[in-house]
N, C-alpha and C positions, 0 to 999 in steps of 0.2 A: 457377442461374446462377452464373455468376463474378464474385468480386470485381474490380473494377475499381482496378487499382491504378496511380490516378491521382497517382503521387509528386511532389509541390509542393516545388522548389527553399528546402532550409530557411537555405538560405545566400545568397536572393537580398531586396531590399529588400522592409522588412515591407509598405508599401503593396501589392507586389505579391504577396507572401503573402494578406492580408487580400483583396483581389478574388477571388483565384479560393479562396478558404475561403466568402465569399457566395454564390458557385455551390452549391459543395458544400454547406450549408445551406440554402439556396433548396428544394433537390432533396431533403434531407432533411424537412424543413417537408411539401411535398408526399408523400414517403409516409405520414407522421406521419398526416395528414388524409385518406388516400387510404385505409390498410389498416389502421390502427390503431384500434383499437376506443374505448379511453381517449382517446387524442390527438382523434377526431374528438367524442368527444361533451363535451373540454372545449374546444376551440373554440370549438365551438359555442355554447356559455354564454356565452364572453366576446367573441362576436360578431366573433373574427377567423378568416380567411382566408392561406393562405400566402403568395399572390402578394403580399398584404399588406407583408412586412417587404421591404425594398429596402435596408436597411444594416447591418453588423453590430455598433453600436451600438445597435440596436433589436431584441437580443436581449434584453436585461435586462428589457424591458418585458415578456415573456412571464410565467406563473407557473412557478415552478419546482417539481421533483419529488422526492418524501421516498421512504423507504424503506417507510412507513407508507403511503402512497397503492399502491404498487407490490406492496407484501404484502397488501391488503387486496381492490385492482383485480388480480389479478395475471394471471390468463386473460386480462383485458381489452388486456394489454400484448404480447400477441400478435398479429405483425399479421403471417402468411402460412399458406397454408393447413396444417396438420396434414401432409401428406403432403410436405411440402418443408423440415420439423426433420429432419437427422440427428443431433443432440447435443443431450442434455438437461443442464445445469447446475443445480444447488444451490448458494446462497449457505450459510456455514456456519454461520451462525445469532448468528456473535459479538457481531452490536450490538443483535439483534433476531430476528425472527420471518425464520427461514427462507423464501426465494423461488424462485419458477423461472426460469432465462433460457432460453428458444429458440432454438438456432441452427442458421442454415443452413448447403450445402456453401458459401454466398460468405463467411456468417459466418468460417465455420474458414481460408477462405481470407485474410480480411483479419485473422485472429487470426494466422496463423502472419508476418501478412507486417510487424504491429505488433512482435512479437517479436523476428524478423530484423533490424530496422532498429535497434531499440535493444540487439541483442547484439551489431550491427558496429558501433555505435555505441561501445558497451566495448571494443571494441578482437578479439574473437571471430572465428575465422575458420574452416575447414574442416578446418586441421590440429590444431583444438584436440580433449582428453579432457573431457568437461563432466560431472559429477557434478548429477544435480537430487535435491537432496534437501529434494522436496514432492510431496506425496504426485498422485498419478494418478488414483487412485479414488475413491470415493463424492462423484460427479458433478463436483468441488472442477474450477475452470476452471483455473488459474494453474499447476499440473503439466501440465496438459496443454498451454498455451499456449508455454509453455518447451521443450518435447518440439517442437511442430509451429516455433515458429521457427530451435532451431537444427539441426532435420532439412531446414530449408530451403535453411540456410548450408551442410551438408552434414558438420559435427560429430559427431566418435562420442558417442554419447550415453549415460550409467549411468543408469538410472531407481531409484535406491537408493530413494527414500522419507524420510521424517523419522520411522519409529516407533523404530529401534532403535541406539544408538549404537554398540555391539559391530557391528553388520553395517556401519555406514559405515565405522569405523575399521577394517573388512577389505576394504572396497570398494577403502578406500585404499592400504592397504599393496599390494594384490593388481592394481588397475587403474590407478593412479597416474595421476588426471585433473590436470590444470592448472587446469582453472576449477570452482569449486561454484557452485551455484545452491538458496539456501536462506534460512530465517530466520536471521539474528545472534547471536543468542541460546543457539542449537544449534549454531550454530558454535563459540562459547564453550566449552559442555558438554564439545564434542568433543575441543577442543583439551584440556582438564582430564581427560575419561575415555582420550584417549590420554598424558598426562603420566604419569598412574598406573601403566598398563602399561607404562611405560619407554620408549617409541616419544615423540621429539624430532618433533612436528607440521612445526617448519620445515624439515626433510631432507626431508619429502615430495614436492618439487616443485610445489606449490599456488600458483600465480601471481595467480589472482584470487581473490576472495571477492564476487558478484552477491548481494547481500544484498536480502528480497524480508519484507513485513508489519512492521520496525520499523524507526525510522530510528536512523542512524548518523551522521547528522551534525546539526551545528547549526545555528541558523537565519544563522549568518554563514557558513556550509556549511563550515566547520573540522570536520576529524571529532570524533562527542562521546566521551565514556569509551567507550562500546562500541564504538565504531570503533577507536578507538586500545588498546582492549585487546585487537580484534580484531590489527589490525597488532601489535604485538609478536608474538603467540602465535605466527600463521601468516608472518608476513615476507611478507603476499602483499600486492597491491593490494585496497584496501577498497571496493565501490562498491554505491553504491543504486538501489533503481528503488521508485517506488509505484504501484498498481494496483487494481482491483478488480473485481468479477468482475460487477457492473452494468454499470458503463462499458467491461469489454471493450479498455482502451486503457492502455498503458506510459507511464510518465515518467520514465527512464531518466539516471540518468550517460553521461555521454561519459567517455574514457579521462582527462579534467582535473579528474571528479571537482566539477562546478558547478553541481548541479543538475541535477533531473528535464527533459531535454529536451520539449518540448512535438511531437509528429508531427503538423504542421499541417493535411494531407490526412486526418485517424484521429478528430479532435476540436477542439473550440475551449473552453476554460477560463475561468471566470471566479473573482474570489475577492470575495465576498459577505458585507458586514456585517452585525450581526444586526439593522439596520434593513432591511435588504432590499438597500440600494445597493449599487453595487460599487466596491471598495477601489482606489486606484491600487499600482503597483507597490513593495513594501517592507513593506504592511501586510502584517497578521494578520488573517486572514477566514475561511470557509468556501469549501470547493473545492471549486465546483458544476463539473456538465463535462457536456458534450451530445457524445456519440459522434457520428461521422459514418457516413455508408456502411452502417451495421447492416441488414440484414431484419428478421432473426426477433424481436428482442426491442427496437425504436427508444425512444431515453428524449430525453427535451428536456428541459435547463436538471438534472441528474440531484444532489440535494444530497449527498454523500459523507458530511456529517457531521463530517470531518477537517477540521483546521485547519491553515495554513501560510501562506504568501506569497508571491508573483511574482517573480522578478527579469526585467528587460527591459531589461538589459544585454548586447547580445552577449556569447558566451563565447569564450573563447581558441580553442575549436576552429574559429569560425570563422561557425560556427547565428547568424541574427538571432533567431529565436520566442524567446518566453519560456521561463523555465526555472522548476521548481516547487519550491520549498523544503521542507526537512525537514517530514513532520505534528509539527507540537509539541502536540498532543493532540486528543481529542475533544471533539466542541463539547459534548454530554450531558454530560461526563466530567471538565468543570473544576470546579476544587474550593475554597472560601471557607471559608478557616478565620481564622477570630481577626484578622478586617479585611484578611486578605491571601489572593489570586487566584493560583493556580497549575494547571497540569496531571499528572497523575502520571508524564507523559514524565521531569519536572522530580525526581520521586526515583529514577525506572527511571535517570536519567545519573550519578546520586550512586551509587546500590547495582551499577553496573555498573564503577565506578573500582576497586572494593576486591575485589582477586583472592581474597578468601576466601568471602566469599555467591555459592551458586549458589541461583539462583534467589530469587523473592521473589513475593508478591502482598498488595495493599492492600484492604480494607473498608474502607465509606465510610457511615455512619449518619448521619441528620440531628438535633442535638438541638434545634432552632428555625430559622427561616426565613430567617437571616442566617450559620449556621455548621453547617459542615460535620464529623463526627467519622470524623478520618482514623487506621486504623490500619497500619501497615506490618509484614506478617511476613515476612523472611527464615531463607532457609537457609543453616545456617553451622556447622560442626564443630570450628572456631577455639575454645578457651577463653578467647582473648585479646582476639577479637572480642564488645563487649559492647554490650547493649540501649541504653544510655546513649551510649556513643560513635559507633553509628549514628544515634540522631536526632541529637547534635550536629553531625553532620556533614551530613544534609538541613538544617538550619535554618540552616547557612552559605549558599544557597542561595536555600531559600524561606521563610527569617526568623522560620520558626514550629516549634517543636520536638513534634514526634508522638510518637505512641505507638509504641515498636517494640516486636515480641517477636521474638524469636531460635528459630528451631527448625531439626529436622535436614533436610538435604537431601532425605533421601526422603519426607519428609514433607511438604516442601511442595513438590516432583513431585508427590507423589500428588493436592495439588491442583488445581496448574496443567497437568498435562498428561493431557489426553483425546484419545482416540481419533479424535473427531467432527471436532479444532477440528487445522488446519494450523499452527496458533502457540501457545507458552500463553495462558492465561487466567488473567490477572494480576492484572485489574479489578473487583472486585466491588461495586456499588452497590446498597443498599437502601433511601436518601436515599425511595424510593417508598414503601415498609412501615415505616416512622417515622411515617404523615402521623394 
């Protein structure tokens, strides 16, 4: 089956966009009811049939789906005959048990259309040479999605992966890509690696960095310390994108860098409060996504666990659809320390602003119900950068002075860099082991 590219005009009035989205959602619900064992059973248990939804606002009345349900009943989410499956993706398991996502030929075409639109909005054309610094193996979706999207554009692609800084450096010097796609902290490490070899990465001709997996903006959409460091190191435009294997949909910056644009024919997005109600624009809550047009593993109101806010004012580029702000943290990773709550990303923003620090990770344990014990381990070879000085810098933002341990960058990399992960593992939560 071929994906029907029913492209919605995202510069049309929102009333028209929502009217068209309602039709797509009704079609999606009918597919869930007819073909998904999990959702057929769920709908029966709550007395719901797909034809009962007549307004988009009724979506918030339906149950959410979490990672736990997807992992526990994984095969029941398969909504096509197995001979229709042409690709099997497996989540990285960074935030829980890995799950399988089955894709049909139509799903791959949808994935390509999704990434093509995201890259075109970022200003990428067929004349560009693009280096993908993300894995295309081990069942990961990200690298495959970027490859399919760039191929649809007609750009020249370099599949360099992310496992070797030296290979990335050599590819940059020999192939001279104008665009790089990958995890921003990897690009920062790559810049420092090139500097140590006597190469000025600003002279290599990189025009844009498309950053995945880690936020490069603050909630007000200005560049974070990580984004600013990348701008300084590469003298390139820094753009972000947010996606997930389960939702198979990207929310990407356009060239204006004003947040991740919703592709209205491919997904519905909600920001949900802790009590389950839907937040207004400008309020932080959990990102809940209903991906539209998926055959193999369709989902309804999928809880990503990521915390962010929506911006509903029209973008400078002319698009009227909502934009997703940067992820401020994971719902389950929120820290409570000495009467103050904050996310690990706050700590990361401080550390990224210190050039001498090369990598970090955070360990959290629990002393009692109302207080977390937080230890920050940083990689640094500069003797002038002390643990107390770093702790003071962190306290300026968090209002809490945390325990900081300084180790060599190699020691930190040995903990955070893993072959089965597409980005560094920087958060270790031991709170469940202290009960």
